VOGU-784247 format. One line per 5 residues: number of its first residue (from 1); their letters; for each residue x, y, z of N, C-alpha, C. Coordinates in steps of 0.2 Angstrom, whole numbers. Layout:
BEGIN
NUM> A> X,Y,Z,X,Y,Z,X,Y,Z  ...
This chain:
BEGIN
1> MSAHR> 4,-6,0,0,0,0,4,6,0  3,11,-5,7,17,-5,5,21,1  10,26,2,9,31,7,2,35,6  0,36,0,-5,40,-1,-12,36,-1  -11,30,0,-17,26,0,-18,23,7
6> EPVTL> -14,25,12,-15,23,19,-21,26,22  -24,23,27,-30,27,30,-28,34,32  -33,38,31,-32,45,34,-35,46,41  -30,47,45,-32,48,52,-30,55,54  -33,58,60,-31,64,62,-24,64,64
11> ARLFL> -21,58,67,-14,58,69,-10,58,63  -12,55,57,-8,56,51,-8,63,48  -14,66,49,-14,73,47,-9,78,51  -9,77,57,-5,81,61,2,79,60  4,73,59,11,71,57,13,75,51
16> FFIPL> 9,75,46,10,79,39,10,86,40  6,89,44,4,96,45,9,100,49  11,97,55,15,100,60,22,102,57  26,98,53,32,101,51,31,106,46  26,106,42,24,112,37,23,118,41
21> GVSAL> 18,117,46,17,123,51,23,126,54  27,122,57,33,124,60,38,128,55  38,125,49,43,129,44,40,136,42  33,136,42,30,142,40,30,147,46  30,145,52,31,149,58,38,152,58
26> LINLS> 43,148,56,50,150,57,51,155,51  47,154,45,48,159,40,46,166,42  40,166,45,38,173,48,42,175,54  45,171,58,49,173,63,56,176,60  58,174,54,63,177,51,62,184,49
31> HVIIN> 56,186,47,54,193,45,55,197,52  52,194,57,53,197,64,60,199,66  65,194,64,71,195,65,74,201,61  72,202,55,74,207,50,72,214,53  65,214,54,62,220,57,65,222,63
36> GTLAR> 66,217,68,70,219,74,77,222,73  80,219,68,87,222,67,87,229,64  82,230,60,81,237,57,79,242,62  75,240,67,72,244,72,77,247,76  83,244,76,89,246,80,93,252,77
41> ADNPE> 91,254,71,94,259,68,93,266,71  97,271,70,96,278,73,89,281,70  87,279,64,81,282,61,77,276,59  74,272,64,70,266,62,64,267,57  61,272,58,55,273,53,57,273,46
46> LIIAG> 62,277,45,65,277,37,67,271,35  71,268,39,75,261,38,69,256,36  65,255,41,59,250,40,55,252,34  53,258,33,49,260,27,52,258,21  59,260,20,63,258,14,63,251,13
51> YATAM> 64,247,18,64,240,17,57,237,15  52,239,19,45,237,18,43,239,11  44,244,8,42,247,2,45,242,-4  51,240,-3,55,236,-7,52,229,-7  51,226,-1,48,220,0,41,219,-3
56> SLLSV> 37,225,-3,30,224,-6,30,223,-13  35,226,-16,36,225,-24,39,218,-25  43,216,-20,47,209,-21,41,204,-23  36,204,-20,30,199,-22,29,199,-29  30,204,-33,29,204,-40,34,199,-44
61> TERPA> 40,199,-41,45,194,-44,45,187,-41  43,187,-35,44,181,-31,38,176,-31  32,179,-32,26,175,-32,25,170,-37  27,172,-43,27,166,-49,31,160,-47  37,162,-44,42,156,-42,39,152,-36
66> VLFRE> 35,156,-31,32,152,-26,27,147,-28  24,149,-33,18,144,-36,20,138,-38  27,136,-38,29,130,-41,29,125,-35  28,127,-29,27,123,-23,21,119,-24  15,123,-25,9,119,-26,8,115,-33
71> TCSAL> 11,118,-38,11,115,-44,14,109,-44  20,108,-41,24,102,-41,21,97,-37  19,99,-31,16,94,-27,9,91,-30  6,95,-34,0,92,-37,1,88,-43  6,90,-47,7,87,-54,13,82,-55
76> VRDRV> 18,83,-51,24,78,-52,23,72,-49  23,67,-53,22,60,-50,27,55,-53  31,57,-58,36,53,-61,42,58,-64  47,55,-67,52,59,-69,50,63,-76  46,60,-79,44,64,-86,40,70,-84
81> SYRAI> 35,70,-79,32,76,-77,37,81,-73  42,78,-70,47,82,-66,51,86,-71  53,83,-77,57,86,-81,53,92,-85  46,90,-86,42,96,-89,42,102,-85  41,101,-78,40,107,-74,47,111,-73
86> LKVAF> 52,107,-74,59,110,-74,59,116,-79  57,113,-85,57,118,-91,53,124,-90  48,123,-87,43,129,-86,47,133,-80  50,130,-75,52,134,-70,58,138,-72  62,136,-76,68,140,-79,66,146,-82
91> IVFGG> 61,146,-86,58,152,-90,56,157,-85  52,155,-80,49,159,-75,55,162,-71  60,158,-68,65,161,-65,69,167,-68  70,165,-75,73,170,-79,70,177,-80  63,176,-81,59,182,-81,59,186,-75
96> SLVFG> 59,183,-69,59,186,-62,65,190,-62  71,187,-64,77,190,-63,78,197,-67  75,196,-73,75,202,-78,71,208,-75  65,206,-72,61,211,-70,65,214,-64  67,210,-59,71,213,-54,77,218,-55
101> GMIAY> 80,215,-61,86,220,-63,83,226,-66  78,227,-69,75,233,-71,74,238,-65  71,235,-60,69,239,-54,76,241,-51  81,237,-50,87,239,-47,91,243,-51  92,243,-57,97,246,-61,95,251,-67
106> TPVGH> 89,252,-67,86,257,-72,82,262,-68  80,267,-72,76,272,-69,69,270,-67  67,264,-70,60,261,-68,59,260,-60  65,258,-57,64,258,-50,62,264,-46  65,270,-48,63,276,-45,57,278,-47
111> WVFRG> 55,277,-53,48,279,-55,43,275,-52  44,269,-50,39,265,-47,38,267,-40  44,267,-36,43,269,-29,41,276,-28  43,281,-32,42,288,-31,35,290,-34  34,287,-40,28,289,-44,22,285,-42
116> VYGAE> 23,279,-43,17,274,-41,16,274,-34  21,272,-30,20,272,-22,19,278,-19  21,284,-22,21,290,-18,26,291,-12  31,287,-13,36,287,-7,40,293,-7  42,295,-1,46,301,-1,53,299,-4
121> AEVAD> 57,304,-6,63,303,-10,68,299,-6  68,300,1,73,296,5,71,288,5  64,287,6,61,281,6,62,277,-1  61,281,-6,62,278,-13,69,276,-14  74,280,-12,81,278,-13,83,272,-9
126> AAVNV> 81,272,-3,82,266,1,79,260,-2  73,260,-5,70,254,-8,74,252,-14  76,256,-18,80,254,-24,86,251,-22  89,254,-17,96,251,-14,94,244,-11  89,243,-8,87,236,-6,86,232,-11
131> YHVLM> 83,234,-17,82,229,-23,88,227,-26  94,230,-25,100,228,-28,102,221,-25  99,219,-19,100,213,-17,94,208,-17  88,211,-16,82,207,-17,81,204,-24  83,207,-29,82,205,-36,84,197,-37
136> FLSIF> 89,195,-32,91,188,-33,87,183,-29  83,186,-24,79,182,-20,75,177,-23  71,180,-29,66,175,-32,69,169,-35  76,169,-37,79,163,-40,80,158,-34  82,160,-28,83,155,-23,76,153,-20
141> SGIRC> 72,157,-20,65,156,-17,62,151,-22  63,151,-29,60,147,-33,63,140,-33  70,140,-32,73,133,-31,70,129,-25  70,133,-20,67,130,-14,60,128,-15  55,132,-18,48,129,-18,47,124,-23
146> LFQGV> 51,123,-29,51,118,-33,52,111,-30  58,111,-27,60,105,-23,55,103,-17  53,109,-14,49,107,-8,42,104,-11  40,105,-17,34,102,-20,35,94,-20  41,92,-22,43,85,-23,43,82,-15
151> IIYKM> 46,86,-11,46,84,-4,39,83,-1  35,87,-2,28,87,1,24,81,-2  25,80,-9,21,75,-11,24,68,-9  30,67,-7,33,61,-5,32,61,3  28,65,6,26,66,13,33,66,18
156> RTRWL> 38,69,15,44,70,19,44,77,22  39,80,25,38,87,26,43,89,32  46,84,36,51,86,41,56,90,38  58,89,31,63,92,28,62,100,27  56,102,27,54,109,27,56,112,34
161> TIGMV> 55,109,39,57,111,45,64,111,46  68,106,44,75,106,44,78,112,41  75,113,34,78,118,30,77,125,34  71,126,37,70,132,40,74,133,47  76,128,50,79,129,56,87,132,54
166> FRLAG> 89,129,49,96,131,46,96,138,44  90,140,40,89,146,37,89,151,43  85,150,48,84,154,54,90,155,58  94,150,59,100,150,62,105,155,59  105,154,52,110,158,48,108,166,49
171> MFLLS> 102,167,48,99,174,48,100,177,55  99,173,60,100,176,67,107,178,68  112,174,66,119,175,67,121,181,63  119,181,57,121,187,53,118,194,55  112,193,58,108,199,61,112,202,67
176> QYIIH> 115,197,71,118,199,77,125,203,75  128,200,70,134,203,67,133,210,64  127,211,61,125,217,58,124,222,64  120,220,69,119,224,75,125,227,78  130,222,79,136,223,82,140,229,78
181> QGVTS> 140,228,71,143,233,67,140,239,66  133,239,67,129,245,67,124,245,61  118,246,62,113,246,57,112,253,54  114,253,48,114,260,44,110,260,38  107,255,35,103,255,29,98,250,29
186> SQQGA> 93,251,25,88,246,24,91,240,20  96,241,16,99,235,12,101,230,17  103,231,23,105,226,27,100,221,29  94,223,29,88,218,30,88,213,24  89,216,18,89,212,12,95,207,12
191> VIFVF> 100,209,14,106,204,15,105,198,19  102,200,25,100,194,29,95,190,26  89,192,23,84,188,20,87,184,14  91,187,10,94,182,4,99,177,7  103,179,12,107,174,15,103,168,18
196> GMMIE> 98,169,21,94,164,24,91,160,18  88,163,13,85,160,8,90,155,4  96,157,3,101,153,0,102,147,4  102,147,10,103,141,15,97,136,14  91,139,14,85,135,14,85,131,7
201> AAISW> 86,136,1,86,133,-6,91,127,-6  97,128,-3,102,122,-4,100,116,-1  97,116,5,94,110,8,88,107,5  84,111,2,78,109,-2,80,105,-8  85,108,-11,88,106,-17,91,99,-16
206> MEGRS> 95,98,-11,98,92,-10,93,86,-8  88,87,-4,83,82,-3,78,81,-8  76,86,-11,71,86,-17,74,82,-22  80,84,-24,83,81,-30,84,74,-29  86,72,-23,87,65,-21,80,61,-22
211> LARKL> 74,64,-19,68,60,-20,66,60,-27  67,65,-31,66,65,-38,69,60,-42  75,58,-41,79,53,-44,75,46,-43  72,46,-37,68,39,-35,62,38,-38  59,44,-42,52,43,-45,53,38,-51
216> PERSP> 47,35,-52,47,31,-58,48,35,-65  51,31,-70,52,35,-76,45,38,-78  40,33,-78,33,34,-80,28,31,-75  23,35,-73,18,32,-68,11,32,-72  8,26,-71,1,25,-74,-4,30,-72
221> DCEVE> -3,33,-66,-8,38,-63,-6,45,-66  -1,46,-69,1,53,-71,0,54,-79  -3,59,-81,-4,61,-88,0,67,-90  4,69,-86,8,75,-87,14,73,-91  15,76,-97,22,74,-100,25,80,-103
226> RPKQI> 21,85,-105,24,91,-108,23,98,-104  28,102,-105,27,109,-102,20,112,-103  17,111,-109,10,113,-110,5,111,-105  5,105,-103,1,102,-98,2,105,-91  8,107,-90,10,110,-83,7,117,-84
231> LTFYS> 8,121,-89,5,128,-90,-3,128,-89  -6,123,-91,-13,123,-91,-16,123,-83  -12,120,-79,-13,121,-72,-10,127,-69  -4,129,-71,0,134,-68,-3,141,-70  -5,142,-76,-6,148,-79,-11,152,-76
236> PLLFS> -17,149,-74,-22,153,-70,-20,156,-63  -15,151,-60,-12,154,-54,-7,159,-55  -4,159,-61,1,165,-62,-3,171,-64  -8,170,-68,-12,177,-70,-15,180,-64  -18,176,-59,-21,178,-53,-15,182,-49
241> SFIVV> -9,179,-49,-4,182,-45,-2,189,-48  -2,189,-54,-1,196,-57,-5,201,-55  -11,199,-53,-17,204,-51,-15,205,-43  -15,199,-39,-14,200,-32,-8,203,-30  -2,202,-34,4,204,-31,5,212,-31
246> WVPPI> 0,215,-35,0,222,-35,-4,226,-29  -7,221,-25,-11,224,-20,-6,227,-14  -1,224,-12,4,227,-7,7,233,-9  10,234,-16,12,240,-18,7,246,-18  0,244,-20,-5,249,-20,-6,251,-12
251> LNALL> -6,246,-8,-7,248,-1,-2,253,2  4,251,0,10,255,3,10,262,-1  8,262,-7,7,269,-10,2,273,-7  -4,271,-6,-9,275,-3,-8,276,5  -4,271,8,-2,273,15,3,279,15
256> GHSDH> 7,279,10,11,284,10,8,291,8  2,291,6,-1,297,5,-6,299,11  -6,295,16,-10,297,22,-7,302,26  -10,304,32,-8,310,35,0,309,38  1,303,40,8,301,42,11,295,38
261> GTLAI> 13,297,32,15,292,27,20,287,30  26,289,32,31,285,35,29,281,40  25,284,45,23,280,51,18,275,49  13,276,44,8,272,42,11,265,38  16,267,34,20,261,31,23,257,36
266> SSYAV> 27,260,41,31,256,46,26,252,50  21,255,53,16,252,58,13,246,54  11,247,48,8,242,44,13,236,43  19,237,42,24,232,41,25,228,47  25,232,53,27,229,59,21,224,62
271> AGSMM> 15,227,61,9,223,62,8,217,58  10,218,51,9,213,47,14,207,49  20,209,51,25,204,53,22,200,60  19,203,64,16,200,70,10,196,68  6,198,64,0,194,61,3,188,58
276> NLCLG> 8,189,53,10,183,50,14,178,55  16,180,60,20,176,65,14,172,68  8,175,69,3,171,73,0,166,68  -1,168,61,-4,165,56,0,159,53  7,161,54,12,157,50,11,149,50
281> FFTYF> 10,147,57,9,139,58,3,137,54  -1,141,52,-8,138,49,-9,140,42  -3,141,38,-4,143,31,-3,137,27  -4,131,29,-3,125,24,-9,120,25  -15,124,26,-21,120,26,-23,117,19
286> HQIAL> -20,122,14,-21,120,7,-18,113,5  -12,112,8,-9,105,7,-12,100,10  -15,101,16,-19,95,19,-25,94,14  -28,99,11,-34,97,7,-31,94,0  -26,97,-3,-23,95,-9,-21,87,-8
291> QFYRT> -18,85,-3,-16,78,-2,-21,73,0  -26,76,4,-30,71,7,-38,72,6  -40,77,4,-47,79,3,-51,74,-1  -48,71,-7,-51,67,-11,-52,60,-8  -47,58,-3,-47,52,0,-52,52,6
296> DPGQV> -52,57,10,-56,57,16,-58,64,17  -63,67,14,-65,74,15,-68,75,22  -71,70,25,-74,71,32,-68,72,37  -63,68,36,-57,69,41,-54,76,40  -53,78,34,-50,85,33,-54,91,35
301> RRFVL> -61,90,35,-65,95,38,-65,95,46  -64,89,49,-63,89,56,-57,92,58  -52,91,54,-45,94,56,-45,101,56  -49,104,51,-49,111,50,-53,115,55  -58,111,57,-62,114,62,-59,114,69
306> LMGFT> -55,109,70,-51,108,76,-45,114,77  -42,116,71,-37,120,71,-38,127,69  -44,128,65,-45,134,61,-45,141,65  -48,140,71,-49,147,75,-43,149,79  -38,145,79,-32,147,83,-29,153,81
311> PAILV> -28,155,74,-24,161,72,-28,167,75  -35,167,75,-39,173,77,-38,174,85  -38,168,88,-37,169,96,-30,172,97  -25,170,94,-18,172,95,-18,180,93  -20,182,88,-20,189,86,-24,193,91
316> STLAF> -30,191,92,-34,194,97,-30,195,104  -27,190,106,-23,191,112,-17,196,112  -14,196,107,-9,201,106,-12,208,105  -17,209,102,-20,215,100,-24,219,106  -26,214,111,-30,217,116,-28,216,123
321> TPAGP> -22,213,124,-19,212,130,-12,215,131  -9,216,137,-2,218,137,3,214,133  1,208,131,6,203,128,8,206,121  4,209,118,6,212,111,11,218,112  10,223,116,15,228,117,21,226,119
326> WMLVH> 21,221,124,27,218,127,32,215,121  28,211,117,32,208,112,35,213,107  31,218,105,33,223,100,40,226,103  39,228,109,45,231,112,51,227,113  50,221,116,56,217,117,58,212,111
331> LIGVE> 54,210,107,55,206,101,57,210,95  54,216,94,55,219,88,59,226,89  58,229,95,61,235,98,58,241,96  51,241,94,47,247,92,45,251,99  45,257,98,43,261,104,39,267,102
336> DRLLD> 36,271,107,33,277,106,27,277,101  26,281,97,20,282,92,20,276,87  26,273,86,26,267,81,23,261,85  24,261,91,21,255,95,14,256,95  11,262,96,3,262,97,0,261,90
341> ASIHA> 3,264,85,1,263,78,1,256,76  6,252,78,7,245,76,1,241,80  0,242,86,-6,238,90,-12,240,86  -14,246,84,-20,247,81,-21,244,74  -15,244,71,-15,240,64,-16,233,65
346> LRGFI> -13,230,70,-14,223,72,-21,221,73  -25,226,76,-32,224,77,-36,224,71  -34,227,66,-38,227,59,-36,221,56  -32,217,58,-30,210,55,-35,205,57  -38,205,62,-42,200,66,-47,197,61
351> PFVLV> -51,201,57,-55,197,52,-51,193,47  -45,195,45,-41,192,40,-39,185,43  -37,184,49,-34,178,51,-40,174,53  -46,177,54,-52,172,56,-54,169,49  -53,172,44,-56,169,37,-51,165,34
356> YPWLD> -45,166,34,-39,163,31,-39,156,31  -39,153,36,-39,145,36,-45,142,32  -51,144,32,-56,142,28,-54,143,20  -52,149,18,-50,150,12,-45,146,9  -40,145,13,-34,141,11,-36,134,10
361> TLNGV> -41,131,15,-43,124,14,-47,124,7  -51,128,6,-55,128,-1,-50,129,-6  -45,133,-6,-40,133,-12,-37,126,-13  -35,123,-7,-33,116,-8,-37,111,-11  -44,111,-10,-49,107,-13,-49,108,-20
366> ILSRG> -49,115,-22,-49,117,-29,-43,114,-33  -37,115,-30,-30,113,-32,-31,105,-34  -34,102,-29,-34,94,-30,-39,92,-36  -43,97,-38,-47,95,-43,-44,99,-50  -39,102,-49,-36,105,-55,-40,111,-58
371> QTKLM> -45,114,-54,-49,119,-56,-46,126,-54  -40,127,-56,-36,134,-54,-40,140,-57  -44,139,-62,-47,145,-65,-52,148,-60  -54,145,-56,-59,148,-51,-55,152,-46  -49,150,-44,-45,154,-40,-43,161,-43
376> FGSQT> -43,162,-50,-41,168,-53,-47,173,-52  -53,171,-52,-59,175,-51,-59,177,-44  -58,173,-39,-59,175,-32,-53,179,-30  -47,178,-33,-41,182,-31,-42,189,-34  -45,189,-40,-47,196,-43,-51,200,-39
381> ANAIL> -57,197,-36,-61,200,-32,-58,203,-26  -53,199,-23,-49,201,-17,-46,207,-19  -42,208,-24,-38,213,-26,-42,220,-27  -48,219,-31,-52,224,-32,-55,227,-26  -58,223,-21,-61,226,-15,-55,229,-10
386> TTVLI> -50,226,-10,-44,228,-6,-42,236,-8  -42,236,-15,-40,243,-18,-46,248,-16  -52,246,-17,-57,250,-16,-57,253,-9  -56,248,-4,-56,250,3,-50,254,5  -45,253,2,-39,257,5,-40,264,2
391> VTLTL> -42,265,-4,-44,272,-7,-49,275,-3  -54,272,-1,-60,275,3,-58,276,10  -54,272,13,-52,273,20,-47,279,20  -43,279,16,-37,284,16,-40,291,15  -46,291,11,-49,298,10,-53,299,16
396> AIPSW> -56,294,19,-61,296,24,-58,297,31  -53,292,33,-50,293,39,-42,292,38  -39,297,35,-31,297,34,-27,297,40  -30,298,45,-25,298,51,-25,291,55  -28,286,52,-28,280,55,-22,275,53
401> TGTLG> -17,278,51,-10,275,49,-11,268,46  -7,263,49,-7,257,47,-13,253,47  -18,255,51,-24,251,52,-28,252,45  -27,257,41,-30,257,35,-28,251,30  -22,249,31,-20,244,27,-22,237,29
406> SLSQS> -22,236,36,-25,230,39,-32,229,38  -36,234,38,-43,234,37,-45,232,30  -41,235,25,-42,234,18,-41,227,16  -35,224,19,-34,218,17,-39,213,20  -41,214,26,-46,210,29,-53,210,25
411> GGIVA> -55,216,22,-61,216,18,-60,212,11  -54,212,9,-52,209,3,-53,201,3  -50,199,9,-50,191,9,-57,188,11  -61,193,14,-68,190,15,-72,190,8  -70,195,4,-73,195,-3,-71,188,-7
416> ELALL> -64,187,-6,-62,181,-9,-65,175,-8  -65,174,-1,-69,168,1,-76,167,-1  -80,172,-1,-87,172,-3,-87,171,-10  -84,174,-14,-84,172,-21,-82,165,-23  -76,163,-20,-74,156,-22,-78,151,-19
421> AWLYR> -82,152,-14,-87,147,-11,-92,147,-16  -95,152,-18,-100,152,-23,-98,149,-30  -92,151,-32,-90,148,-39,-89,140,-38  -87,138,-32,-86,131,-31,-92,127,-31  -97,130,-28,-104,126,-27,-107,126,-34
426> RTLKL> -107,132,-37,-109,132,-44,-106,127,-49  -100,126,-48,-96,121,-52,-99,114,-51  -99,112,-44,-102,106,-42,-109,105,-45  -113,110,-44,-120,109,-47,-120,108,-55  -115,111,-58,-115,110,-66,-112,103,-67
431> EGWNA> -108,101,-63,-105,94,-65,-110,89,-63  -114,90,-57,-119,85,-56,-125,85,-62  -126,91,-64,-131,91,-69,-129,88,-76  -122,89,-78,-120,86,-83,-119,78,-83  -117,76,-77,-117,69,-76,-124,66,-76
436> GRRTS> -129,69,-73,-136,67,-74,-138,66,-81  -136,71,-85,-138,72,-92,-135,66,-96  -128,65,-95,-125,59,-98,-128,53,-96  -130,52,-90,-133,46,-88,-140,45,-92  -144,50,-92,-150,50,-95,-149,48,-102
441> TGELD> -145,51,-105,-144,50,-113,-141,43,-114  -137,40,-110,-135,33,-111,-141,29,-110  -145,30,-105,-151,26,-104,-156,26,-110  -157,32,-113,-160,32,-119,-158,29,-125  -151,29,-126,-148,26,-131,-148,18,-131
446> A> -148,16,-124,-148,9,-123,-155,6,-125
């Protein structure tokens, strides 16, 4: 009996999920380390704002590479399909590098950060400087995600945790060295980030490549043979990412136009890092659904009901008790008005973390059925409503600093879940109607 045909129990789901959750938690802890390092600069608001502005644009180049984790875990079943996805990956990685180079070494970067984002001259200069390093991150992130897809399919999820432990250790040691030498620029945060990603990519490559070599040359259960078949699954995810990835830049641009632009961007970044720290462990519900929903949907639903409310409880605790200010002061090092603005921004993320587990699970179900076109529609709705909300809120209450961004993102994800659930139910009804029609036609022909 193969690993994928073993009985699905809650214990098995936890053994699969916990290493994924721990690795995701450590990823977000790495961002906390970076923000904590930059917060120790003489001018932390400017340093963090420059780094956060560049990071929001990084999602444009990194997101297409990150999608290979889901694509690979869903489609690669033999060496033929593995070689097909490698061909697609090389093209995507190259495109991401070219785009990053344009931002870092041409006037496009200053035009985007100053014109589109509305960032102040000092923040824009810092963001371009950061991108001289960040432009390479998409390559290492893509290598990491590609081979993690193979690792997840083979149920060796502990290797994701192992990779993150080494990544985090490397980032922490480098951050301590930078703090000792003195934090003087936003680019130092990017150096820490890329260094850690290189470590994780190397570990994922070693283990994933070893597992890929053990795949059969051809699997009777796999129909994927050519890059074109990979693109049928991948393209809707890619197109939707091109829409969604522009939401953070738009948010930062409009936050920069609020009453206290630099404070708004910085507090939103700090609150986002804390929210992601709480949510990080619970960002792999889609892999639970992708790997197990078709085998035992009832067990998957029980697992999500058991775990899905935890992120909202954690964020609420930080936002409304002394635990939140204590962590921001001692873990990240923020103080004074940045501390107050960050706490208020964190409260705006509560609807986001309440909805996210259910959306992520539904995305996994849809991935398991290969219906990625539905996700394009729902993520487009998210982007549209988030943009409408940030424009409206910035005009109505410009003094709310980073809370403007967190509330807008919360509204967007609620819209995404509502539309995706409606599209999925409509698809099921159409499939049932078509199946009934085929049955009826077959009976008449007989």
